[in-house]
C-alpha positions as CSV (number, residue, x, y, z in Angstrom):
1,X,-45.8,68.8,57.2
2,X,-42.1,69.1,57.3
3,X,-41.2,72.7,58.0
4,X,-37.9,74.3,57.6
5,X,-38.1,75.3,61.3
6,X,-37.8,71.7,62.3
7,X,-34.4,71.4,60.5
8,X,-32.9,74.7,60.7
9,X,-32.0,77.0,57.9
10,X,-32.4,75.6,54.4
11,X,-29.8,76.6,51.8
12,X,-30.7,76.7,48.3
13,X,-28.0,76.8,45.5
14,X,-29.1,78.0,42.1
15,X,-26.9,77.0,39.1
16,X,-27.7,78.6,35.8
17,X,-26.2,78.0,32.6
18,X,-27.1,79.1,29.0
19,X,-23.8,78.8,27.0
20,X,-23.0,80.7,23.7
21,X,-24.6,78.7,20.7
22,X,-27.5,77.4,22.8
23,X,-30.9,78.5,22.5
24,X,-31.6,81.5,24.8
25,X,-33.7,80.7,27.9
26,X,-35.2,83.1,30.4
27,X,-33.0,82.2,33.3
28,X,-33.2,85.8,34.6
29,X,-36.8,85.7,35.0
30,X,-36.7,82.3,36.8
31,X,-34.0,83.3,39.1
32,X,-35.9,86.7,39.7
33,X,-39.2,85.2,40.6
34,X,-38.0,82.4,42.8
35,X,-36.0,84.5,45.3
36,X,-38.9,87.1,45.4
37,X,-41.3,84.1,46.2
38,X,-39.0,83.0,49.1
39,X,-38.5,86.5,50.4
40,X,-42.2,87.2,50.7
41,X,-42.9,83.7,52.3
42,X,-43.8,83.2,55.8
43,X,-40.7,81.0,56.3
44,X,-38.3,83.5,54.6
45,X,-36.0,83.6,57.7
46,X,-35.4,79.9,57.3
47,X,-34.1,80.1,53.7
48,X,-30.6,81.2,52.4
49,X,-30.2,81.4,48.7
50,X,-27.0,81.5,46.5
51,X,-26.9,82.0,42.8
52,X,-24.3,81.1,40.4
53,X,-24.5,82.2,36.7
54,X,-22.6,80.7,33.6
55,X,-21.8,77.7,35.6
56,X,-18.8,75.6,34.6
57,X,-18.4,72.0,35.8
58,X,-15.8,72.9,38.5
59,X,-18.1,75.7,39.7
60,X,-20.6,73.1,41.1
61,X,-18.2,71.4,43.5
62,X,-16.8,74.6,44.6
63,X,-20.2,76.1,45.3
64,X,-21.3,73.0,47.2
65,X,-18.2,73.2,49.3
66,X,-18.4,76.9,50.0
67,X,-22.2,77.2,50.5
68,X,-23.2,73.7,51.8
69,X,-26.6,73.7,50.1
70,X,-29.5,71.3,51.1
71,X,-31.3,71.9,47.7
72,X,-29.5,72.3,44.4
73,X,-31.4,73.7,41.4
74,X,-30.0,73.6,37.9
75,X,-31.6,75.8,35.4
76,X,-30.5,75.3,31.8
77,X,-30.3,72.9,28.9
78,X,-30.7,69.2,29.0
79,X,-29.9,66.7,26.0
80,X,-31.1,63.5,27.5
81,X,-28.5,60.7,27.4
82,X,-25.8,63.1,26.6
83,X,-26.1,65.1,29.8
84,X,-26.7,68.7,31.1
85,X,-25.2,71.7,29.3
86,X,-22.8,73.6,31.3
87,X,-20.1,76.1,30.1
88,X,-16.4,75.7,29.3
89,X,-13.8,78.1,29.9
90,X,-14.7,79.9,26.7
91,X,-18.5,80.0,27.5
92,X,-19.4,77.3,25.0
93,X,-21.4,74.2,25.7
94,X,-19.8,71.4,27.8
95,X,-22.0,68.3,28.5
96,X,-21.9,66.8,32.1
97,X,-23.4,63.3,32.5
98,X,-25.7,62.1,35.0
99,X,-23.0,59.6,36.3
100,X,-20.6,62.7,36.8
101,X,-23.2,64.7,38.9
102,X,-24.3,61.6,40.8
103,X,-20.7,60.8,41.6
104,X,-20.3,64.3,43.0
105,X,-23.7,64.5,44.8
106,X,-23.1,61.2,46.4
107,X,-20.2,62.7,48.3
108,X,-22.7,65.2,49.9
109,X,-25.6,62.9,50.3
110,X,-25.9,63.6,54.1
111,X,-26.3,67.3,53.3
112,X,-28.3,67.5,50.0
113,X,-32.0,66.8,50.4
114,X,-33.2,67.6,46.9
115,X,-32.0,68.2,43.4
116,X,-34.0,70.1,40.9
117,X,-33.0,69.7,37.2
118,X,-35.0,72.2,35.5
119,X,-33.9,71.6,31.8
120,X,-35.3,69.5,29.0
121,X,-35.0,65.7,29.1
122,X,-33.3,65.9,32.5
123,X,-35.1,62.9,33.8
124,X,-32.1,60.7,32.5
125,X,-29.7,62.3,35.0
126,X,-32.3,62.6,37.8
127,X,-32.6,58.9,37.7
128,X,-28.8,58.3,38.3
129,X,-28.7,61.0,40.9
130,X,-31.7,59.6,42.8
131,X,-29.5,56.6,43.6
132,X,-27.8,58.9,46.2
133,X,-30.2,61.9,46.9
134,X,-33.7,61.5,48.6
135,X,-35.5,63.7,46.2
136,X,-34.8,64.5,42.5
137,X,-36.9,66.3,40.1
138,X,-36.3,66.0,36.4
139,X,-38.1,66.6,33.2
140,X,-39.2,63.7,31.2
141,X,-39.4,65.5,27.9
142,X,-38.6,69.1,26.5
143,X,-40.2,71.8,28.8
144,X,-41.0,75.4,27.6
145,X,-39.7,78.5,29.4
146,X,-43.0,79.5,30.8
147,X,-43.7,76.1,32.3
148,X,-40.3,75.7,33.7
149,X,-40.6,79.1,35.3
150,X,-44.1,78.4,36.7
151,X,-43.0,75.0,38.2
152,X,-40.1,76.6,40.0
153,X,-42.0,79.5,41.4
154,X,-44.8,77.1,42.7
155,X,-42.2,74.7,44.1
156,X,-40.4,77.4,46.0
157,X,-43.5,79.1,47.1
158,X,-44.7,75.8,48.8
159,X,-41.4,75.3,50.3
160,X,-41.2,78.8,51.6
161,X,-44.9,78.2,53.2
162,X,-43.3,75.2,55.0
163,X,-44.6,72.4,53.0
164,X,-42.7,69.2,52.2
165,X,-40.9,68.7,49.0
166,X,-43.6,66.2,47.7
167,X,-46.2,68.9,48.3
168,X,-44.1,71.5,46.7
169,X,-43.6,69.3,43.7
170,X,-47.4,69.0,43.3
171,X,-47.9,72.6,43.6
172,X,-45.2,73.3,41.1
173,X,-47.1,70.9,38.6
174,X,-50.4,72.5,39.5
175,X,-48.9,75.9,38.8
176,X,-48.1,75.0,35.3
177,X,-51.6,73.9,34.7
178,X,-53.2,76.9,36.4
179,X,-51.3,79.1,33.7
180,X,-53.2,77.0,31.0
181,X,-49.9,75.2,30.0
182,X,-50.4,71.5,29.2
183,X,-46.9,70.5,30.5
184,X,-47.8,69.7,34.1
185,X,-46.8,66.0,33.6
186,X,-43.3,66.9,32.3
187,X,-41.8,67.4,35.9
188,X,-41.0,64.0,37.5
189,X,-40.3,63.4,41.2
190,X,-37.8,60.6,41.8
191,X,-37.6,58.1,43.2
192,X,-41.1,57.4,42.0
193,X,-43.5,56.9,45.1
194,X,-46.9,55.4,45.0
195,X,-49.7,58.2,44.8
196,X,-52.0,58.4,47.8
197,X,-55.6,58.5,47.4
């Protein structure tokens, strides 16, 4: 088990985006439940959390420079090949490609341990980012609000209990299934690793 106490404080940066004209998603619930889980965890003193809402492309680089996160969590819309949906200056949708995100995250590859893309069809971006970052989680198809929330809560509950990213990913998938939602195969951990028996 790889615990945060072995590596110091883990900083988690949550990036939330739900621009005007896109389907409303329950970002507030996700970003309420996750910090609550980390605060009540046995490793709570080993995590710091920063939240950025209505994220524009330029906000990502600024937040990484300012906060120096080890884990980046994007919560919002994804469109597959076209990219993730951030906001422009007017609060309208602005697509950001996987190549653009990968070029930014590559600059911080010695600092960032994991990127979670909790948005529909984000496996496309995850595959590109995984060329530079050790652990990347993306969604291989559309994911419902409830499944996205349950995955995230399970994932961070496990990290907060001192478990590895691989274990946290599995617990997140299990949490979806435990709530009777048949979307537990939607989150994908990259790079793909052989499953141990």
